[in-house]
C-alpha positions in Angstrom: -14.2 -87.9 -112.5 -10.8 -87.5 -110.7 -7.9 -89.7 -111.8 -5.2 -90.3 -109.2 -1.9 -89.8 -111.0 0.3 -89.8 -107.9 2.3 -92.9 -107.2 2.5 -94.3 -103.7 5.8 -94.8 -102.0 5.7 -98.5 -102.7 4.9 -98.0 -106.4 7.7 -95.5 -106.7 10.1 -97.9 -105.1 9.0 -100.8 -107.3 9.3 -98.6 -110.4 12.8 -97.4 -109.3 13.9 -101.1 -108.8 12.6 -102.1 -112.2 14.3 -99.2 -113.9 17.6 -99.9 -112.0 17.4 -103.6 -113.0 16.9 -102.7 -116.6 19.7 -100.1 -116.7 22.1 -102.7 -115.4 21.5 -104.8 -118.5 22.3 -102.0 -120.9 25.7 -101.8 -122.6 27.8 -98.8 -121.8 30.5 -98.1 -124.4 29.9 -101.5 -125.9 30.4 -103.3 -122.5 27.8 -104.9 -120.3 28.3 -105.1 -116.5 29.7 -108.3 -115.1 30.6 -109.6 -111.7 33.6 -111.6 -112.8 36.9 -110.9 -114.6 37.6 -112.8 -117.7 40.7 -113.1 -119.9 39.8 -110.0 -121.9 39.7 -108.0 -118.7 43.1 -109.4 -117.6 44.6 -108.4 -120.9 43.2 -104.9 -120.6 44.7 -104.5 -117.1 48.1 -105.8 -118.3 48.1 -103.4 -121.3 47.0 -100.5 -119.1 49.8 -101.3 -116.7 52.4 -101.5 -119.4 51.3 -98.3 -121.1 51.2 -96.3 -117.8 54.4 -97.6 -116.2 57.1 -95.2 -115.1 59.8 -95.0 -117.9 62.5 -94.5 -115.3 61.5 -97.7 -113.5 60.0 -100.1 -116.1 58.4 -103.4 -115.1 60.9 -106.2 -114.6 61.1 -109.0 -117.1 60.3 -111.5 -114.4 57.2 -109.6 -113.4 56.0 -109.5 -117.0 56.7 -113.2 -117.6 54.9 -114.1 -114.3 51.8 -112.1 -115.4 51.8 -113.7 -118.8 52.0 -117.1 -117.2 49.0 -116.2 -115.0 47.1 -115.2 -118.1 48.0 -118.5 -119.8 46.9 -120.4 -116.8 43.6 -118.5 -116.7 43.0 -119.2 -120.4 43.7 -122.9 -119.9 41.4 -123.2 -116.9 38.6 -121.5 -118.8 39.1 -124.0 -121.7 39.1 -126.9 -119.3 36.0 -125.7 -117.6 34.2 -125.5 -120.9 35.3 -129.0 -121.9 34.3 -130.4 -118.5 30.8 -128.8 -119.0 30.6 -130.5 -122.4 31.7 -133.9 -120.9 29.1 -133.6 -118.0 26.3 -132.9 -120.6 27.4 -135.9 -122.6 27.5 -138.2 -119.5 24.1 -136.9 -118.4 22.6 -137.6 -121.8 24.2 -141.1 -121.9 22.8 -141.9 -118.5 19.3 -140.9 -119.6 19.6 -143.0 -122.8 20.6 -146.0 -120.7 17.3 -145.8 -118.8 15.2 -146.4 -121.9 12.9 -149.4 -121.3 13.8 -149.5 -117.6 11.2 -149.3 -114.8 11.8 -146.3 -112.6 10.3 -144.6 -109.6 10.1 -140.8 -109.6 9.1 -138.4 -106.9 7.8 -135.1 -108.4 6.7 -132.8 -105.5 4.4 -134.9 -103.3 3.6 -137.3 -106.1 5.4 -140.7 -106.6 5.2 -142.1 -110.1 6.4 -145.5 -111.2 6.6 -146.5 -114.8 8.8 -147.5 -117.8 11.0 -144.9 -119.4 9.4 -144.5 -122.9 11.7 -141.7 -124.3 14.5 -139.3 -123.2 15.6 -135.8 -124.1 19.3 -134.9 -124.3 21.2 -131.8 -123.3 22.4 -130.2 -120.1 19.3 -131.2 -118.2 18.0 -134.5 -119.7 14.5 -135.6 -119.0 12.8 -139.0 -119.1 9.3 -139.6 -120.4 7.1 -141.9 -118.2 3.4 -142.4 -118.9 3.5 -139.5 -121.4 5.0 -137.0 -118.9 8.5 -135.6 -118.9 10.4 -135.7 -115.6 13.9 -134.4 -114.7 16.6 -137.0 -114.1 17.1 -135.5 -110.6 13.6 -136.7 -109.7 14.5 -140.4 -110.2 14.6 -142.3 -106.9 15.1 -145.9 -108.0 15.7 -147.9 -111.2 14.4 -151.4 -111.4 15.5 -154.2 -113.8 13.4 -155.3 -116.7 
């Protein structure tokens, strides 16, 4: 009985892609790869710039202050973004709770469902329970009065 232990070109390519994808998730020197710069990266760049500047021509105070102002702005925008995300979650949850007992129409795929909202889930993507099934709030087409 002969066992074929040779991989085809397609199998080799699939294996290489799988290995490359896995390798990208690994931490190198305690860091994981990222496609965006954060405030830690900004500070590292600033410290590197300060430690490697030419001693005969140091960075001007105004340049340093401008960079610190940019860092402060970046930090505040990050904080605001996080708070807006929390606010959006809270508003979505409140909207879901307000539908309790209401008659709604939902389109899920090709199926249209009409019923009374029996229960809701909270969180970033709240769901409503109709006839024992959970549906995303995005699937609601119409809300009818009691």
